C-alpha positions in Angstrom: 17.8 -3.1 9.7 18.4 0.0 7.5 21.0 2.3 8.5 19.5 5.5 9.6 21.0 8.8 7.7 20.6 12.5 9.1 18.4 14.8 6.9 21.5 16.7 6.0 22.9 13.9 4.4 20.3 13.3 2.3 20.2 14.8 -1.6 18.0 18.0 -2.5 17.0 19.6 -5.3 15.0 22.8 -6.3 11.7 23.2 -7.0 11.2 24.7 -10.6 8.3 26.6 -9.7 9.0 28.2 -6.3 12.6 27.6 -6.5 12.6 26.5 -2.7 14.9 23.5 -1.9 13.6 20.2 -1.0 14.8 16.9 0.6 14.9 13.4 -1.1 11.6 11.1 0.4 11.6 7.5 1.0 8.4 7.2 -1.4 10.6 9.1 -4.2 13.7 6.3 -3.9 12.6 5.0 -7.4 11.5 8.1 -9.2 14.0 10.6 -7.6 15.2 11.7 -11.1 11.9 12.4 -12.4 10.7 14.7 -9.2 10.8 18.1 -10.1 8.1 20.1 -7.7 8.1 20.1 -3.9 4.5 19.7 -3.3 1.2 19.0 -4.8 0.4 22.2 -4.5 3.6 23.4 -7.0 2.6 21.0 -9.4 -0.8 22.4 -9.7 0.6 26.0 -10.1 2.8 24.8 -12.9 -0.3 23.3 -15.0 -2.4 26.2 -14.3 0.4 28.5 -15.8 0.8 26.5 -18.8 -3.3 26.4 -19.4 -3.1 30.4 -19.3 -0.4 30.6 -21.7 -1.8 27.9 -24.3 
């Protein structure tokens, strides 16, 4: 069985859209280096902003 970790021991990043910190999730284990957004909502806001400036 895998060793349990405290949430405070997990790596964190800042969302590029809202600048809020978010914590590593198991589903991001293989792509953590590529994760930029804290949620789907922030990912959609980024796309909407890029479309307006183009």
